N, C-alpha and C positions, 0 to 999 in steps of 0.2 A: 504494500500500500504506500503510495507516495505521500510525502509530508503534507501536501495541501489537500489531500482527500479527507473528507469528514465521514464519520460513521453515522449511519441513520438506521432506525428501526422502521420496518415497513410490513404492513399486513397484506397478505396476498391469499387468494383462494388456493387451496392445496393443489388442485389440478394445474393451475398456472405455474406454481412453484416447481411442480414435477416437470412440466414442459420446458421451463427455463433451465432446470438442472440437466435435462437430457441434451438441450442445445449446447449448454456450457461444456458438457463432456464431449460432444461431437466436435466442438470448436477448440478443444483443449484449453479451456479457460475455467477460471473459478466462477462460481455463481455471481459474485459481485462484479467481476469483469464482464460477464455476459449481460447482466442488467445494464451496466454502464454503456456497453457497446450498442445495445438496442436503443437505449434512450438517446445516445448521440446520433445514431442513424435516423431516428424519428425527427430530430431537430434539423439535421442536414436535409432530409427529405422535404420537410415543411418549408425550408428556406430555399429550396430548389437546388441545393448542392448535392453532388454525387461523388462517390469515391472513384478512383481509377479502376478498381476492381468491378464496381457496379457498371461503369461505362463500358469496360471491356466485355462484360457479360451481356449487356444490352446489344452491343455491336455484333458479338458472336451469334446471338440469337437472330438478329436481323439478317445477317449473312446466311445463316442456315435457312431461314424462311425464303429469302430471295433465291437461293440455289434450288430449294424444293419447288418454288413456283416456276422457275426456268425449266426444270426437269418435267414438271407436269405439263407445261405449255408445249414442250418439244414432243412429249409422248402423245398428246392430243393431236398435234399437227401431223405426226407420223401415222397415227391411227386413221385420221381422216384421209390422208393422202393414200394410204393403202386401200381404203375402201373405194376411193375414186378409181384407182388403178384396177382393182378387182371388178368393179361394175363396168368400166369401159371395156375391159378384156372379155367380159361375158356378153356384152351387147353385140347384136348383129351388126356387121360393118355398115350395112345400108341405113341403120338408125343412128349412127354416130355423126354428130354435128361438128362443125369447125370449133365452136366454143367448147364442146366437151373434149375434143382432141387437144385443144390448148390447155384445158384443165388437167388432162391426162399427162401431158408433157411437163407441166408445172409440178404435178404430184410426183412424177418420176424423179424430178430433180430434188425434191424434198426428202426422198427416201434413199438417196445415194449414201456413199461412205460417210461416216461421221454422224449420221442421223441416228439417234438412239431408238432401238426397237421398243415395243410396248413392254415386254417383260423386263428388259434392261432398265427402262425408266422407272417402272414400278419397284424394282429391286432397289434402285437408288433412293427413291422416295422413302421406302420403308427403312433404309439404313440411316437416312438423314433425320427423319422424324418418326421413329418407330412407335411413339405414343400417340401420334396425331391420328385421330379417328377419321378426320376429313380426308387425309391422304389414303387411308385404307378404303374408305367409301369410294373415292375416285378410282382407285385401282379396280375395285369390283365393278363399278359402272363401266369402265373401259373394257373390261373382259366381257361384260354382258353385251356391250355395243358390238364388239367383234363377233360374238356368237350370233347376235341378231343378223348382222350382215352376211355371215356365213350361211345362215338358214335361208335368207332371201335369195342368195346366189344358188343354193341347192334347189330351192323351190323353182326358180327360173329354169334351171337345167332340166329338172324333171318335167316341167311344162313343155319345154322344147322337145324332149324325147317323146312325150305323149302325143304331140301334134305332128311329128314327122311321119310322113307316109312310109309304110313298111315295104 
């Protein structure tokens, strides 16, 4: 205890004292040091001041969110491009318009080397933010979208087979 520190008695609910004691142990501090640290942090927070560690933590979390959003955007773009390619290739050549051919060419350029595939992007999302249920829901939705387009293409193929003269 520093010479300018004063001793004070304080009444606390038992569960709050237990939580403080647990935090103190986790932070390798005494109960008094933990209480002082938390009080100082509350004053810094109310004054708009942050510590270097708090700033670094906020920046790290923001960078992870940004990377996760970039990966999700890339995976959605790739999925949509793959669906355009699949639909174009399944479409009868006489029904292909110039605009659809342009979309096909653009989609092909998006799925070239360096573009993350759906599974790769989902794996990265889950590594970056494994607790994020939104990322997990997005991954499931993307898989469902892929399955839906696969079933549409399969139904179209079966329809073609059924209408072809024998």
